[in-house]
Residue, then its C-alpha position, 0 to 999 in steps of 0.5 A: t369923142v372925149l372922156f372926162y373924168p371928174p375926180q371925187i377924191d383930193y389926193p395929196t401931191i406926191p413931191e417929184s423927187p421925195s428924199r429917203a426920209y420923206a419915204e421913212d415917213a411915209f412907211d411909218a404911216l403905213a406900219q401905224i396901221v398894222r401895229d397891232f397885228d402879231f406878225a410871225s417875223g419881220a419878213d411876215a410884215s414886209v409881205w403886207l407892205a410889199a402887198v400895199l406897194t404892189d397893188a399901188v403900182r400893179p399897172a406898172l407891173e407885168t407880173a407879181p406874186v400871189f400874197g397869202f395871208d395865214a394864221p394857226q386859227f380862225g379869227a386872227g385877222k387874215s382877211l382883214l389884212a387882205n382887206l386893209v390892202g384894198l382899203i389902202v390902195h382902192g379905198d374898197k374891201l376885197i370881194g372874197k371868193g371861193w376856191t375849190t378842189d376842182e381845177a377847171e372850176n377855179e379856172k373858170r372863176l379866175y377867167a371870169a373875173l379877169l374878163a370883167g376887169e377885176r382889179s383884185y382876187l381874194a381866194d378868202n378862208i381856203k378850206k384847211g388842208l387844200p393846197f392853193g394852186g394849180e396850172a391856171i393860177a400858175a400861168i396867170l401870175t407869170q403872164d401879162e396876158w392869159a386865155a382860158r382852156k377851151l370851154g365847150k365850143s367857145e374859144q376863149p379870148p386872151v385877157s390881161t392878168r394885171a390884177m392882184f391875187y390873194a389867198t387866205g386860210v389857216n395854216l395856208v399851203f401852196t402847191a409846188d408850182l406856187v412855191r416860187r410864185a407866192l409870198k406869205c405873211r403869217i399872223e401868230p396871236r398870242v391868246e387863244h381867242p383872237e376873235n374876242r380881242r377888242f380895240d378902241y377904234d375902228i381899223s376899217a373905217d380909219v383906213a377907209a377914211q385915210h384912203p387918199q393919205l395911205l395910198t400916197a404914202a405908198l406911191t411916195i415910197v416907190r417914187a422916192y426909190v425911183a428919185a434915188g436911181l433904184p440903188m438896190q438894182g442887182r444887189f439882191k437875190p432876184l424872184g424869178s419871173f417878177g423882174d418889175f416886183d423886184r425893181l420897184v417894190r422889193g428894191a424899195m423895201l430893202w432900200l429902207d433896210l426892211a426885211d425882205p419878204l422873200d424870207t418867207q419862201a423858206d416857210i412855204e417851201a418847208l410846208d409843200p407837201d410834194i417836196d416833202a413826199l419827194s425828200r422822204g421818197l429819195e431818202l428811202l430809195d437811197a437807203v434801199f438801193g444805195d448807189r446801186a441802180f434799179q429798175m420797176k422789176d426790182v421794186s415789184e420784186l421787193a413788194g413781194r418778198s420779206k422786208n426789213a423795216v426800211q424796205s417796208s417803209l418804201i413800199d408804204w410810201i410808194r402806195d401813199n404817193t401813187a395810184p392804187a395798183r390793179d390786177g393784184a399788183l402789190v405796188n403801182t410801178k407804172a405810176l411810180g415810173r411816172y412819178l420819178g419821171e416828173k421828179r427827175g433831176t430835182p434836188r432835195n436834201g442833197r439827193r435827186i433821182d436820175m436815168v442811168d444810160p444802160k451803156s453806162s458803167m452806173a447800169g451795173g449790167k441792167l438791160g435796157r429792154d427791161g425798162i427805164i434804169w433809175r439811180v439815186q445821185k448824191g451830191g455832185s455824183 
């Protein structure tokens, strides 16, 4: 059997060894497309370009980060930016899909899309306040193949994960497990009603018409960087789990002296509600217990007596961040113990929570039979 594919589109030829100047011209062609978008920073603009380059070479990358598109209000152009990537690389817009609070439902949708061989997955217009993430998407982003958990009595065969993943939303937030797996492009229109802006051109139609030239421009940038010998290799902080992305996409962009798309991760981390909660909790535990070790019984006793403002804030924080107490208890110390166990050793603002050996002098005479002994460690202590 012989398969014959007759191309329906004529694509320009990419030179064997394009020069840096050739790559710069290719970048200018792509940057012209988004000239009227109000990117929050140069790094945000770089995230959009990184999405284009990544999608263009996605079959050659074992893994790739998820790309988020974010704005402070509706009608700013978040979904349009994502769709422009699809138009440039594939000549088609992306198909927007929903995203829910149900992790199992999201897993089913992701698996169905990958099983069908879809090239892109767009979680579009995620509900404000709903973080994007979860165990399934976190695993997909860092594995070349993935199988959904067993559904009913059916075994789920592994599927290739070599697809692009996008998310859009107003003030988009990622879950903690995606903070290091995501890049986010933020646009901030300078008008109150961006949906009412008028332009003298149809950007989607124009990009669709230029698809062959624009895709060639994206591939030219990567080709020129490879032809130059990957000169940025080893000269910048890597994005863990995404070595191919660093090598071919991010390296090419830094070679062209563009802003580093990785710089947007500081904003992603700052907005992570889980990280913010942990920072506040460590601050309060430090303020109440200082260098002293403590156990859950100490927390229970604290909740049951008169408290100063700081101690009251700690009890409020525990109630806000753990499951409700039962059987008349004032705080759920079991849930707090699980929370501290999950966060053990995680540094935040110079503090971390650690377990103390009962035989250690840091235990302060507390006994292991009374439960795990905890202590807030500061700096390198």
